[in-house]
C-alpha positions in Angstrom: -11.9 29.2 -62.8 -14.1 28.1 -65.8 -16.8 30.9 -67.5 -20.4 29.4 -68.3 -23.9 28.6 -67.3 -23.5 25.2 -66.1 -22.3 23.6 -63.3 -20.6 20.0 -63.9 -18.2 17.6 -63.4 -15.7 15.8 -65.4 -12.7 13.8 -65.8 -9.9 14.2 -68.7 -7.4 12.1 -70.2 -4.7 14.7 -71.1 -1.1 14.5 -73.2 1.5 17.0 -72.5 3.6 18.1 -75.3 6.7 20.2 -74.8 6.6 24.0 -77.0 10.0 24.9 -78.6 12.0 22.8 -75.9 11.1 24.4 -73.0 10.4 22.4 -70.1 8.1 24.6 -68.2 5.8 25.8 -71.3 3.5 23.3 -72.9 0.4 22.3 -74.5 -2.4 19.6 -74.6 -4.9 18.2 -75.7 -7.1 14.9 -74.8 -10.5 13.5 -73.9 -13.5 12.5 -71.5 -16.8 12.6 -70.4 -18.4 15.4 -68.1 -22.0 15.7 -66.4 -23.4 18.7 -66.1 -26.3 20.7 -64.3 -28.5 23.4 -65.6 -32.2 25.0 -64.9 -32.9 22.2 -63.3 -31.5 19.2 -65.9 -28.4 16.8 -66.5 -26.2 16.8 -68.8 -24.0 14.0 -70.0 -21.5 13.8 -73.0 -18.2 13.0 -74.2 -15.5 16.3 -73.9 -12.4 17.5 -75.2 -10.3 19.8 -74.4 -6.5 21.3 -76.0 -4.3 24.4 -74.1 -1.5 25.5 -73.1 0.3 25.7 -69.9 2.9 27.2 -67.8 5.1 26.4 -65.0 7.3 29.2 -63.3 10.4 28.0 -61.9 11.1 30.4 -59.3 7.2 30.3 -58.0 5.2 27.5 -56.9 2.8 28.9 -59.3 1.2 27.1 -62.7 -1.5 28.9 -65.3 -2.9 27.4 -67.9 -5.8 28.6 -70.9 -8.1 26.1 -72.5 -10.3 25.5 -74.6 -13.4 22.5 -73.7 -15.7 21.8 -76.4 -18.7 19.6 -75.2 -21.2 17.5 -77.1 -24.7 17.2 -75.3 -26.0 13.2 -75.6 -28.5 13.7 -72.3 -31.3 15.0 -72.4 -30.8 15.7 -76.2 -27.7 16.0 -78.7 -25.8 19.7 -78.5 -22.8 21.0 -79.4 -21.4 23.0 -76.5 -18.2 25.4 -78.1 -18.6 27.4 -75.6 -16.2 26.4 -72.5 -13.0 28.2 -71.7 -11.2 27.7 -68.9 -8.1 30.2 -67.2 -6.3 28.2 -64.4 -4.3 29.4 -61.8 -2.5 26.3 -59.2 -0.5 26.1 -56.0 2.0 23.1 -56.9 3.6 21.3 -54.1 7.6 20.2 -55.3 8.4 20.1 -59.0 
């Protein structure tokens, strides 16, 4: 689930790092690009991500919380700092 007023699609490259040597708890960061739609306009530009990720050992569930700031290049230059996400995933395998 993401919170914000835009509907969009994006691609990110993420690097995951362990927190405190716990294999199921990581922080991640990365970057990519997005295409967004709001109020009849199309938006495009680079995006970044930083977040926390936890995989439950005894349940097929993964939770993450992240911040994905965006920099609009089209239709005008604009920084969008309020893209936050909370995600719950069902995991197949380990």
